[in-house]
N, C-alpha and C positions, 0 to 999 in steps of 0.2 A: 503494499500499502504505500505509493509516492505521492503524497499528498503535496510536498513541494514543487512538483513537476505539474500537477493539474492546471494553473493558470496559464503557462505557456501552451497548453494543450488547447486551452479552450481558444486560444485565439486563432487556431486552425480551423474551427467550427463554424459555420455561416450565421449559425445563431448568435454565438459570442460576438462575430464581428460587428452584426447590427446592433449588439447589445453596447459595445465598445464606442462605436462610430455614432451614437445616440440616434440612430433611423427610426423615422416613426411607421413601422410597416401596420398593415391591419392585423388587428389581433387574431382574427378567424380565419386568415389566409396565411399566417404564419407556419402552420402545421405542414404547408404544400413545399416549403423553401428550406426545409430541414436539409443538413448537407450530410455528409457520412459518418463525422465523429458525431454529430448529434445523434444518430441514430445508434453508435456504436456506445453511449452513454444509457438512452432509452430502453435498448433491448434489455440487456442483463439487469437493467437497475427493475423494470417492471416483471421479467421473468422470475427474480428472485422474490419480489413482493408476491407474486402469485403464489411460488410454493411456500411461502412463510403462509398464506393466506389458507392452504389447505389444512395446516394445523390449527389453525383458528376456527374452519368449518369443522374441525373436529371436535372442539370444544364444544359447539353447539350440538353435536351427534352424541356427546357426553352426556350433556344435559336432558336431552331426549331421553334417552336410553334410561338414565337414573330416574325420570319421572314415569318411563314406562313401566319399571319394575320396582316401583316405589315401596310397594305394598308385600314384597319378598322379602318380610323380617327373617332373620336366621340366628339370633341372640340366642334363644331357646332349642338345645338339642331334642331331636326326636323321640331318642329314647335314654334311659340312663343306664349306667353298667351295675351289676349286679354286686361286682366285686370291683373295686377300684384298682386301675394299673399302677405298677410303680412308676415314678417320675424322676429325673434328674432334671436340675436346675442348674444352666451352666453362666456363670458370671465373668466375662471377657474383660480384663483390666488390660490398661498399658498408661501408665504415669498417672493414676487417678487418685492422688493424693486428697483430696478436698472433698470427694463424693463416695470413694469407697465403704468409709464408717456407716454413711447414712445407706447405701445401697445393701450392705451386708445385715444391718440391722432390720432394714424393712420385709428384708428374703425371709430373714428365720420367723417372722410373725404371720408366714404363709399358713392357710387353714388348710391342711392336709395330714393324714395319718403319717408319723414320723417313722415309721416303720417301711413304710413305700417310699418316702422321699431320699434323693441324694443331693445336695447343694456342691458345686464343683465352683471353685473361685479359680478361674485360670488367669494367671497374672503372668505378663511379658515386661513388668516394669523394669526400668533402668535406674530409677531414683529410690526415694526413702519410702516410695509408696509399697517397695516388697518387705520390708522387715514390720513396716505397720501393719500391713493386709494380714501377714502372716500370723502377726501376734494376735488380730482382732479373731482370726480364724481359730487358734488355739485357745481362745477365751470362751468362744462359744462351743468348743468342744467339750471343755471341760462342764460346759452346763447341759450337754446331754444333747445338741442338737447335729443333726447327721449332714456336717460340713466338712470339705475334705479343701484341702489348699496344693494347687499346682503351680510351681514358676518355673518358667523355660528361661534358658540363659542365652538363647537365640531367639528371634521374631522370625524364623522360618515360615512363610505364609501368612503371616501378620493373624489378624483376627481369625481367618478362615484355617491356617495352619493350628491355632490353638484351639478353637472348637474340635477339628478333628482330631487332634491328639486326645482331648478331653472324652471326645466321644468312644475311645478304644477301652475306656475304664466306667463308662457310664453302664449303671446299673438299672435306669427308666427304660421303659417300653417307649415312654414320651420324653419329649426333652423341651424346656421352656426355657428362652433365653431373653436376659436382660442386659441391656450396656449399662454401664456405670453411672450414668445422668438420670436413670429410671428410677421409679419409686412403684414395685409391682404391688396391686392391691390383695389386702390378704386373703380375699376370697377368688382370686386369679383362676387358680388350679380347679377350683370346684365348680367354676362356670365354665371352665373350658373344656375340660377332659371327656364329658359325656359325648361330645361331636363325635370322637373317636370310637363310638360304638359302630360306626359305619366304618366297615373295614377298608373301604376306597378313600376315606379321608385322610390327608397326609399333613395339613398345615391348618392351625386357625389363629388367625391375625387380629388384632385386636386394635383400637383406634389410640394413637398418640394425642394427651392433652399436654398442656403446659405449665409450670411450675412459675415461670418468671414473663409470661404473654405481656404483662403492663409494666415491665422493666422500663423501656424505651419505647421509641416509635419502630426501631428497628425490628426488635422481638415482636412486636405487635404486627408489621408487615410480614414477618417469618410465620408467624402464626397462621396469618390468612391464607399464604402460600400452601401450607402443608394441610390445612383444612379443606382446601379444595380439591388436594390428592385424596386425604382420608373419606371426605364427604361424598363428593361427586365421583372421581375415578375409581375409587374400589367399590364405593357402592353401587355405579353402573355395571363394572366388571365382574364383579362376583354375583351381582343377581341375575344379568341377563348369561351366564354361563359361559363367561368369555377369560382368557388366561387373565391372571395378576400375580402380584409379587407378595411375597413374602418380605417384610421391611427391614428385617435382622437384627429385631429385637421387639420385646412385647407380645409375643407370639409362642407357640408350642407347636414341636413338630414330632411326628411319628420317626421315630429311630430307623425303623425298617424301609421306610420312604428314602430319608437321605441317603441310605445304604444301597436301596435301589438304584436312585439317580446318578450313583458315582460318587457320592460322598462330597464332603466341602473341598472344593477346589480355590486354588489362589492366583490363576491366569488372569483375572479380572479385579479391578478394585472394589465392585458391587458382588460379592458373594454369595449375597442372599438372593438377588434377581438372579443370578447364574444357575443356581441352583433350582430357583423356582419353575423357572422354564423347563430344564431338564426332567424336573419331577413332572410336572403336566404333561410335558411330549410322553412320559411314559404312562400316563393315564390316571394319575393322581388327583383327586379333588381338594381344593381347597377353600375355607370357609372364612367369611369376614364376619366380624362380631363390632358394629360401630357401638353398640349400647354400653360395651366394656371399655372403658377407657385406662391408658397408664399414664400418669404424670411424669413428664422430662423436663429436661431443661434446655432453653434455647441458647445459641452463641448472642452475645451481649454485644460482640465489636465485630466492626464490618469485615476486616479481615478473616476473623475466624469463622463467620458466615460464609465469606469467599470460598474459602480453603474448603469446607465441607462441601459446598455447591460443587466445586469444581471437580472434587473427588467422585460426587455421585455422577455427573456429568460425564467423565471419562470412564467409570467403571459400566455405566449404562450402554455407552458407544461401543465398549469391547464387546460387551454381552451382545450387542448386535451384531456386530464382526462373526462371536462366536458361533450363534444360534438361529442366525436369520434363515441362512440357507437350510439346516434341518427342518425349521419350522416353516417354510414354505414349501418344502420337498413333502411334510406328512401328510397322512389322511385325515386332514381339519377341515370343518366348514370354510368358506371364504372369509365369512365375518370375521374368525377367531382369528384367520392368518392376517387380515388387516388391521386389526386392533393390536394384533402383537407388533406389526411394523411401525405403526404410528406411536405404540407405547416405547419402543426401543430407539426410535431415531429422531426424538423432537430436538435434541441438543445442536443437530446440524444447523439449526436457526442462528446459532452464537457467530459461528463465521462467516455464515450469510449477512448477518446483520453488519459486520465490519466491513463488507463488500459496499452495502446498502449505503453505509455510514460515509464512506469513500467517494461514492458518486453524488451523494445527496445534493452538494453545492453545483457541479455542473449540471446536474439532472434539473436543478430549479434554475438556472441561469438560459438552459433549452427551452424550458418549459413556460419562461417568460412571454414567449411568443407564441404560445400553442392556441392560448384561447380557453374560455370560460369555460365550453362544450368538455372539456376533460374533467372538469368537478363531478359530473353526473355521471358520465360513462366510464372515468377511470379510478377517480379518488375514491367515491361514493363505495361504491362495492368493496373495496380493499379495505378501508376504515370500517365497514359493518364486518368483514371476516377476519379481521384483525383485532384492531383495538376494542372495539365493540364487545367481540366473543371474552377476551380477557375480564373486560367489566363485568359482563353477565356471570361468567364462571364463578369468579371469586365473590359476587356480592349474592348470589344466589346460596352458594354454600354458606356463608355464613347465616343468610335469612333461616336456612334448614336447621343449623348449629345454635342459633340464638334467637329465636322468634322475636323475644321483646327488645332486644339491644341492637340489630344486624345494619342498622340504618347509617351507624358511625361507619362502617364499612366502606360506605360511598365517600364519606370524605377522605377514607385513607387510601384511593384508589391513585391518585398521583402519586404518593408514597411508593406506593406498591410497584407502579410501572417504573419509577426512577429505580428503585433498588434492582429490578430487572434488568434497565440498562447498566447499572453497575456491575453486573455480574458478565457481561460480555466479553470483556477482553480476558480474563483469568478461564473462563468457560470455554472459550474460543482454543485457547492453547490446550486444555485439556482435552478438546475434542481431537485436534489436531495430533495430540501424542498418542491417541487410541487409534487413529485412523492410520499412524506411519508405524505404530508398535513400538514407542519409545516407553520404558518401563520405569515406573516412579514408584518410590515407597507410598506404603499406606500411612498418611498424616492425620493424627489424631483431632481433634475438635476441642479444645480446652474448656475445661468446665471448671465453675468455682462455687457450687453449693448456692444458686442463687435463687431464693423462693420470693416470690412476690416484687415490690420494689426495692428489697434490702437484700444486700450479700450478706452471707454468713460471714463470709471470710471475704478481705479486700480483693478485688481483681489484680492489682498490681501484685499481690503475692503469688500469682500464677506465672510471672514474668518468665520462669525458666521453662514453661511450656510453651510459650508463645514462637510462634514461627515468624521471622523478619520478612515483611513484604518484598522488599529489594527494588525492583524498577517497576512494580506494578502501579502504584500510586503516582508516580511522576507520568507515565504513558496515561493514565486517567486524566491528570489535570490538562495533558496537553491535548486529548479528545475534548474536554469540555471546553478549553479555548476554542477549538477548532469548531464546535458548534455555536458557542457565542459570535464568532465570526459570521456563521450563517444567519443566525437571529439577526444580524446588524446588516447583511444582505436584504434579507426579509424586509426589513422596516424601510430601507432606502427604495426596495421597488415595490412598496406598498403591499407587499403579500401576509399580510395580517392574520389571515387564518391559518398559517403552518406555525406562527408565533409558540403556541402552547404547546405544539406537538414537539417542536425543536428545544422548548424549553423544558422538558421532559429529561433530553440526553443533556442537557448542561447540568441541571441538578443533579441526575444521576451519577455522571462522571465526577462533578466536583463532592457530592457527598461521599462516594466512594473514596477519591484520593484523600479529599482532608481529614476526614475521620481517621483513615488509617493513618496518617501521620501525625495527628494530634494524640490518638491513644498510644503510638509508639514514644513521640516526645516527653508524654505524660511518664510513661516507666522509665525512660532513660531519668528523667528528674527524680522518680521515686528510688531508682537503685543510686541514683548518687548520694541522696539523703540518707539511705542506708549506711552506705558505705560510711560516708562522714561519720556516722555514729558508730560504727563498730570501730572506727580506726580512733574517735573519742574514748571508747570505752577501752579498747587495748591499752590506753596510755594510763 
């Protein structure tokens, strides 16, 4: 993307020459005077917008499917076990010092016969989480809880590797998994295990909820994004008999299903989606329980959220590369194949958005002479298919989940879209790495035991777990400045209708870049204060 060379290229286009020379062509006849360079800008621009609109139309189809099958509630199992099956709970950890105590404490409160329960703490930590968690487990063992501690000295396979190794000594027929920032409800097992009376059921997934939803604007937007996934996407797919994915936590799996599908594999960063599709290709059924929710913690800083989303974007793209061909070749209904394709490939929109961003200014100059007819015949359908679909998707999800307070989500839509813009660069890199086979390590999302609006520990205490953002915020600020320049051009050409749309890009890039730099600056100040205090104490 060579932005600096674009102005010189504009001078070669007939539309740009008219703009520079100030010629007053007839607005409605301008489209007939476009040169080869003008079409070279317009054709890829609108082609990409059409591709993006396909995913927008898919959101409408998801909404339609959700309401069509809305009454198919599966929270209650059709039958009950006469004798409860043994269950293993796996708690995978990696440097989770601030949340591990809460996790283990809440898990030991699980309402299930102790002689049928096994709790595995699978710890890959390289910091003081290791001795701290080991001591916690020993304490609960002395109190009679069926809990074991497993520490690996390497991170082979990352989370997938830890789960697979834990599976080798798991005593349960069923395996429940909870990430470190989750708080499993005490009745989780009693409400989920009976779905496995059906021998074809391989997974029961529950809905996520959020301990710190109201911590700041970012966490509120994150909650809206995840609610859209858990309410509409999971709700539509599960009830319509389409493939959907286990989310890696807050769910319970049949051990025999994991083994039948080939076990946990670590050649993608989203081992949960990978296993889900392999299992469903084998014929296993998945159950979704939206009525049972598990509280969890959302990232409170922009870069932590970006790292999480880029890991998911890369992992899902890796799963698409790995499994789309087997899915399309399988003897499955066309609707199932199409939904799987659209589910596994949406992150391709991020590199496409980079191209659209680079083309936006030259296309705006070219279209300056195309005329008003394009608003109806070109822009309006694309706006309906993309912008409106996003708005409808997330507002409807909030209305379904919070019927009394959902209207606030309308006010949050600009922030939601700005946050989406802020993910463009890092997710583009993630998708390209997946497409070109670039391997990277599993990067954890920092957790700080934050509940509601107050952290139980200062965020700055987690500085050892934070990953530096490097070049990213500076490129984001450069992109924000580029779009600010486009806003200026829109004002000077009286193209006022485009300004609100462009402002989302300006706000999204500046929010992402500035908030990351500010957080890292605060961490440096905190480290310097702590260092100064340590030096004074040592004297």
